[in-house]
N, C-alpha and C positions, 0 to 999 in steps of 0.2 A: 187800285192796288194799295194795300196798307204797307207803308214803309217801316221796316224793322231794322233797328241798329244791329250791325254785324259785330261790333266790339263794344265792350263795356267801357264807360268813361272813367279815366283815372282821377283820383282826388286832386284838387288844385291847392290844397293846403288851407282850407277855411279855418278861421280863428276859433278857438275854444271859448266857451262861456262857462265859468265856474261860479255858481251862485250858492249862497248859503242861507238856510232858514232854520227855524227851530224844529226839532224833532219832538212832536207832541204825542201824548198818550192818545192812542187811536190812530196815530200816523197821518193825520190830515195835513195837507199842504195849506198854509194860511191863505185866506181869500185875497189879502193884499199882495200876495205874491204875483198876481196877474200883472202888476205894474213893473215887474222886473224885465230882464232882457230876453227871457224865454217865453214865447207865446203860450197861452193857456192850452191850446189844442195840442201842442207838442208835449206838454206834461201828461196828457192823456194817452198819446199814441206816438211815440218816437223812441228809437233805441238810444239809451243813455247809460252812463256809468255813474255811480254815486259812492259817497263815503260817509257812513255814519260815524260820529266821533263824540267823545267827551274830552276831558283834559288829558287822559292817559291812554285810552283804548280806542281802536277804530275797527270798522268792518267795511270791506269793499264789496260791492255788488254791481250787477248790471240788470237791465230790465227794458222792456218795450213800452211800459206804462209806469212812470214814476209815481203817479198818484195811487194807482192800485197797489204797487209794491210797498209804498209807505204804509198803506192801510194794513197790509199783511204783517209788516214788521212791528207796527204799533200794537198789534194784538198778540205779539210774541213776547212772553215774559223775559226771554233771554236778551232782548234788545232794550229793555226798559231803562237801562242806565245811560244810554246815549242821549245827548242833548241837542245835537245839530245834525242836519243832513246837508251835504255838499254835493250839489247836482252838477254833473259835467255834460255839457251839450256841445255837439258839433253837427252842422248841417250835412256833413259827409259821413256820418256814422251809419253803419249797417250792422246786422246781427253778428257777422263774423268779426267785425272790428271791435265791438263792445266786449265780446268774449275774450278776445286777445288782450284788450286794454285792462279788463278786469284782472286777468292773470298777471299782466305786467305790473299793475299797481300793487297787487298783493306782494309780488316778489320784491319790488323796489321799496315799498313802504316798510316791509319787514327789515330789509337791509338798511334803510335809513335810520330806524330806531326812534323816530319821533313819537310813534305810537306802538303799543303792544297790540298785535292784530288778533281779532277774535275769529278769523276765518279758519275753516278746515281746509284740507288740501285735496279732497277727492275731486276728480274731474280735471285736474291740472295737466293739460297736454300741450305739446308744441305742434300746432297744426298750421298748414299753409292756407292762404286764400288770395284772392285777386288784389294786386297792388299792396301786398303786405310790406314791401320795402319802403314804399312811400309813407304808409301809416307809421312805420317804425321811426322815420324821420320826424313826423308830426308829433310823436310821443315826446320827443325832446322838448318841444314847445310847451306841451301840456305840463311836463314836469317843472319847467320854469314857472308856469302860472301857479302851480301848487306850492312852490317855494315862496312865491310872493304872497300867497294866502296863508302862510304859516302852517300848511298841511304837510310840509316836508322841509328838511334842513340841508341835506347834503346834495352834491351834484351826482349825476348818474355815474360819472367816472369814479368818483370817490366810493360810491356804493359797490360798483362792480369789482373793485380791488379789495374789498373787505372780506374777512372770513365769514361773517354773518351771512353775506350774500352768497358766497361760493358754496357754503354748506347749509343752504336753506332748504327746509322741507317743502317749500312752495315752488320748487322748480317744475316747469312743464316737462312731462315725460315725452320722449320720442317713441316711435312705433315699437322699436326693440324693447324698450323699458316697459311700455304698456303691456306688451305680450308677456314679458317676464313677470310683471306684477300680477296679471290675471292667472298665470300658472301657479304662482306662489299662493295667492288667495284661495285658489281651488284646492291646493294641496293641504292647506291648513285645516279646513273643515271645522268641526266642532271640538270642544275641549275633550269630549269622550272619544272622538274618532281621529285624533290628530295624527298626521302622516309621518313618514320617515324623513331623515335628513335630506336637504336639498343643496345643490351646488349651482351657483350662478358664476359662469366663467366669462371673462372678457379681457381684452388687451388694455393697456393704459389709456385713459381718456374715454372709455366706453360708458362711463357713468355708473360704475358699481357702487361707489360711495353715495352718489346722489340718489340712486334707487333705494339703497338701504335706509337712508335718512327719510326719504319720502314714505317708505313703507312703515317705518316706526311711527310717524305721526298718523298715517292713515289708520293703522291698527289701534292706536291710542284714542283716536277720535270716534271710533266705531263702538257703539254700545254692545255689539255682539261679543266683543273681546274685553269687556270691562272687568271681568274676573280673571283675566289672563295676566301672568307675570311676563311682561315683554320688555326686552332690553336690546340695546345696540352695543356690541362688544367691539372695541377698538384696541388691537394688540399694541400698536405703536404709541408709546407714552406721549410724545409731542403732539400727535394728531388727536389723541384722546382728550388732552387738555383743551385743544382748540375746539373740538366738537362740544365739550361740556360748556364752554363759554358761549359758543354760538347758539346751541339749542336751549340753553338755560333761559333765554328770552322769549321762547316760543310758547304761545298759549297751549296748554294741555301737555306740555313736556317739561322736564326738569333736568338739571345736570346729572342727577342720580340715574337717569335712564341710560347713560353711557357708562359702561363698565369695562374693567380690565379682566383678563382671564382669572387672576387671583381673586377677584370679587365674587366668583362663584362659590367660594367657601365662607362668605360673610353673611350672617343672618339678616342684616339690614337690607340686603338686596334680594333675599329669597331663599338662602340656603336653609334646608330643613333637616339636615343630618346625613350621615353616611348612607349611601344606597337609595336615597330618596331624591326624586327629581323635582326641585322646587321652582324651576324655570320652565315656562310653557314654550315661549318662542324667544330665541336669541339670534339676532342678525349679526353674523360675524364678518365684519369688514376686514379687508386686507388679511384674509385668513392664511395666505402664504407666509405671513410673519409670525404665526403661532410657533412656539418653541418646544424643543425637547430638551432633555437633560444633558446637553453637550455645550461646552464653551460658554458657560454662563457668567464667568468672571466672579464677581462678588455676590451673585444672586443664587448660588446653589442652596444656601440655607433657607431662604424664603421659598424657593421652588419646592424643596423637600417638605417644608411645613404645610404648604397647600396640598401636596399629595397626601400627606398624613391626615389632614383635616377632612379630605374627601373620601378617605378610606381606600386609597389606591396605592399600588406598589410604588416604590421610590422612583423608578425609572419611567413612570407614566408621563406622557406628553400633555401639553395644554390642549391638544386636539382630543385626547382621551378624557381630560377633565370635562370638556364640553359634552361629550357623548354620555358621560355618567350623570350629568346634572340637568340636561336640557331635553325636553320632550321633542321639540322640533327645532333643531339648529339649521340655519340657512347660511351656507358658507359662500362668501363673495371672494373669488379666487382667480389668480393669474399665475400659472406655474413658472413663467419667465421672470417673475419678480422675487424668486427665492434667492437670497444673497449671502447665505452663510451656512456652516455646518449645523448651527443650532436650530435651523428651520426644520419643520416636520417634513420627513422624506416621503416621496410619492408612493413608495411601496406600502407605507403605513396607511396612507389615505385610500389606496386601492383596496386594501384588505378590509377596512372598516366601512367604506362608503359604497364599494361595489358599483352597481349600475348608476347611482347618483353621480359619481365621478365620470363614469364612462359615457353617460348621456346627460350632460349638464344643460341647464337653461343658458343659452348663449346670448351675449350682448355683442353686436357687431358694429353698430353705427358709431362713428368717431365724434365725440362731443367736445374734446379739448383741442387737439392739434389741428390747426387749419390746413395742414398738409394731408389730413385725412388718414383713413386706415392704410392706404397705399404707402404712406410715409413710414408708418410703424412696421409694416411688413418689410419695407426696404431696409430699415435700420437693423431689424432682426436678421435679415438675409446677409448683410455685410458682416455683422458680428459672428454669425455662425459659420462663416467661410464659404457661403454659396456663391459669392461674387456675382451679384445681380448686375444686369445692364444699367449703366448710369441713367438716372432719371431726373427730371425737373419737376418742381412742385409750384405751380403758379399760385401767387398770393401768399406764399410761405417764404420767410426770410432765412434761407439755408446758406451758410457761408463757411468756408474753410480758410482759416487764416495762416499764411506762411510766416508772419512775424507776430511776436507777442505784443509789441507796442501797439500795433494796429488793432489787435484783439481787444486790448484794454481801452483804447480810445473809442472804439465802436461801442464797447460796454458802457462807458460813461455817457455817451450820446443817447443810447437807449434808456439808461437809467433816468436821465432827465425827462424823457418822454413818459416812462412808466416806472412807478416805484416798485413794481413786482418783477423787475429784471434782476437776475442774480448770476454770479459766477459759481459753478459747482465743479467738483473734480473727484476722480477716483482716489482711494486712500493710498496714494503713492508718496506721501510725505508724513513723517511722524508728527504728532500733535505736541510740539514743544511749548506752545503758549497755553496749554490746558490749565484752567484755573485750579489752583491747589496742587499742581505737580511739584514734587520735591526735586530739587536740583541734585545731580550727582556730584561727588567730590571733584572739585576743580572746574565744574561747569558754571558758566555765567548766564545770567538772565538774557533771554532773547525776546525781541518784540515781533518776530515773524516766524512763519513755518515754511513758507514757500518762497523761493527766489528764482525768477526766470528772466533772463536777459537784463539783470540788474534791477528788476521790479520786485519789490518785496510785498508779500501778502500773508495774511494769517487765516487759519481755519476759523470756522464759526465759533464764536465764544460760548454759545449755548446750543443745545440740540432742540430744546423745547421751544416751539414757536419762533424759530430763527427767522423764517420768512416774514412773519408778521412784525417782528422786532425791527427788521430793516426798513419798514415803512415809517417808523418813528425815529430811528437812530441811523443817520447817514453812515457812520463808521461800520455798523453791522451790515448795511446793504453792500458794503465794499469788501466784506469778508468772503471767503470761499467756503461754500457749503459741502459737507460730505454726504454720503448716501443716507446716513441716519438722520440728518436734519431735513432732508428733502423728500423722502419717499412718502407718497400720498398727497403731496402738495403740487399746485400748479404755479407756473411762472408765465409772465407775459413773454419774455424772451430768455432763453437759457444759454449761458455762455459756458461751454463744457471744456475743461482742461483734461486731456487724456495723458496721464502720466506714464512712468516707466513700470507700472504694475502690470502692463499688458504690452505684448510685442507681436510682431508678425513673424511666424516661423516659415521661412521660404521652403523648407523641406516638405512640410505637410500642407503648406498653403493655408494655414489656419492661424487664428489669433489665440495666443496662449498666455497664461498668467506667469508673471515673474515673482516668485514667492519672496525673494530677497528684497524686492522693492514694493511689497504690499504690507502696509503697516497696521492693518486692522487685525490685531492678535486673535480676537474671538472669531474673526471671519476666515482665518486660515488654519489655526491649530486643529489638528486631527483630520484635516481634509487631505485627500489624495490629490495628486497633480491634476487628474481628470476632473475631480470635483471642483478644485480651485479654479480651473479654466472656466468651468460653467458659471461659478459664482461671480467671478470678476467680469465676465461677459455680461451677465445679468445686471451687475451694478451699472455698467455703462449703458445698457439698454434702458434702464430706468432714467439715468441722467439725460440721455439723448431724446427722451420722449416727454420731458417736462414742459417744454416751451409751447405756448399757445400760438404765438404769432411768428416765432422763429427760433432757430438754433444756430449758434456760432460755435465753431470748433477750433481748438488749437491742440496740436499733438507734439509732445516732447521728443519722443524717440524718432530719429531721422528715418529709420527703415519703415516703421509703421506709418510715418507721415507720407512717405512716398507711396506706400500701398493704398492708404485711405484717400489720398488726394484725387485719385481717378474717379471716386464716387461722388465728390462734392465740388461745386463751383468754388474756385480759389481766388483769393485776392492777395496781393503782395504784402511785404512788411510794412 
């Protein structure tokens, strides 16, 4: 009887060998290479990963025959500028592992910034395989070896907390995202048969921005779309600047690929005149933040100028700007993240999008919050007044603080562990420390905006890239972020202060907004009480779903604190 193993053998953690030799015209591996640490027969037939490099650029690949693959690359004119090939060997490699490692190396080397990567991003998926968790641990050892070989500079932890990594077009797509990608690519068709608007809908953390960025590079790299004018639109100023900086380093992309709604009227981006659609495909991220002509503060003039340039009536919304200028807009949308009266109203979307909004492409899998989709549904249920049964979320640090001193102490502890930990709050305090704010007669300068139990804090000094600033400036990391500085960003751990802008109404059993204690003027002017209730609840929905590893909560109002405490595990002062 032939004995057959009933279980595959897990990897034991064999050491990596990283060998470097010249990358020659013709792609031959030098004969003297046989004296190195990798046996010659393994060069002919063994799964490996490799890095082609010169002083500035690199290309990552995987193969089951390094000699044959180098011959192919040597015959490719696109690879002629590379000078070295760095071969990565491990006796425990298999086909699944090298595919995973190829994708990991592309992601982390791009985030590291030592090289500009020549890779495209088609085929980047997040797939499972046998003993993947063990190979993930082994990858940390490989990365250490690459740093010793000067092929990388930063630690994995440093890279993972960078904007370049978080907003990378080299992310592996999950099944939901891959299905959505296929639907979008099918809908695009040819330039002559381009389809109708599309809507991609998903809760926070389902990867809407990741998919939009991935799709931008995928389309830009594909010669089929070389004559298309393709852009990524980011309505939020702070996130737009972050994406321009992050994507400006990506091969095949530039900062100019990321536009604002007003850029639709600028010839340098593709505007061809009134009534002409100069944009073929625009991927509209955070489309719930598109604005209409309501509560714009100092921006009414610029808004009206753009309407006029596009040949649209003065009251047209940014959503209508897009429909007038773009042949195929793809809207990445979450209705629960609309936070003020200036946002495009659902009725307008329903009128112009019809079936696209009624039958959106849905993203369901949770990529951000370790509490999973169940946590987001739980938070939404609490805020909407449905009073769900109390739940626990294993592996997710969810804490309700009875005392503010304990809240701040826990924050400091987490901040030391992760520089992406931040305090955030609803707009329940006026911005007294706002740069350039004029003092009223008799008013004296103050150095804080918020005081709770004798602890003084100030609002975020800037809205643009406040999260990133805190990684370099300790004072900024200890500020309190408002909704406008945090929407669209991820945090390692979110410390949420719920102010007096929201309270529990025992009569109706619902959470309602307190207009007198809500200090976002553009967020409340012209809003009815019912609308304001929804906006403020949405603000806290966004704040409470930023934390990847955990969410800590402190509530100012005693009545609301009593109500909410039954939903969350509490700790004392």
